[in-house]
N, C-alpha and C positions, 0 to 999 in steps of 0.2 A: 747180408750173410744169408745164403741159402743152405739150409742143412742138407747134408748128403744122407745122414742116418741120425736117428734120435732114439734114445732109450729113456727109461724112467729117470736115470741118474746121469746121463751123458748126452752130448750132442757132438756130431762130427761134421765139420765143414771144411771147405777149401779156402786157403788164404795164400795167395801168390803161388809158390811152388811147394806148399806144404798141405798135408791133411792135418787138421787141428782137432784133437779130442779134448773136449772141455767138460769138467766136472760141474754139473748143474747146481750141486749143493754149495759150490764155492763161488758162484756168481756174485759179483760185487765186492769180493775180497780184494784188498789192495795187493798188487804184485810188488814183492820186495826184491826179488832177484830172479835171474834166469840161470839155470845150471843144466848140466848134462845128466840125465837120469839113466843110470846104467841098467836098470830093470827093463826099460823100453828102448834103450839105445836111441834116445831122442832128447832134444832140448825141452826144458820144462820151465814154466813160470810157477813160482811158488810164493806163498804168503804164510802168515802165522795165525793160528787159531789158539785162543786161550781157554784152558779148562776151568772148572769151578774153583780150583785152588790157585788160579792165577799163573799157572805154568804155561808157557807158550810152546806150541808144537808146529813145526814146519809142515806144510801140506801142499801138495801139487794142485794147481788150478787148471792148467791146460798144457798139453804136450804137442809139440810140433814135429810131425813125421815127414821128412823130405820125400816127395813123390818119386824122386830118382832112386830111392832105396826101398820104400814101402809101397805095397799095393793096398788099395782100400780094404780088401778082405782081411788083411793082417791087422789093420787098425780097428776094424769092426770086431775082430776076435779079442783084441786087448780090451776094447770098450765093453764087450759082453762079460768078460771076466770081472772087470771093474764093477759092472752092474750087479753081477751075482754076489760079490763081496758085500755090497751095500744091502742087498736083499737079505743076506744071511744075518747081518748086523741088526737090521730092522726086525727080523723074526726073533732074534735072541732078546732084544730089548723091549719089543712090543708084540708078544706072542699072539694076541688076539686083536 
């Protein structure tokens, strides 16, 4: 896998006819299902993360953007928004 773009919290690479945006923080998480994510209009692998109370939360691991529909710049824009959300969360939880 040769990355096309990387950010602090994401990596984008090409896999067959798709651009794949992967959440680096979810690497190694078991894929439970693939579904269509209406936010990004793309297929998504998701898994479950459990909080301290034992409640499971479904989370996206990687998104598959067909190259016939999406340009790399669009996927990078999604990834940068994704990156900004994680940076904001980090700043709220760890201000210094």
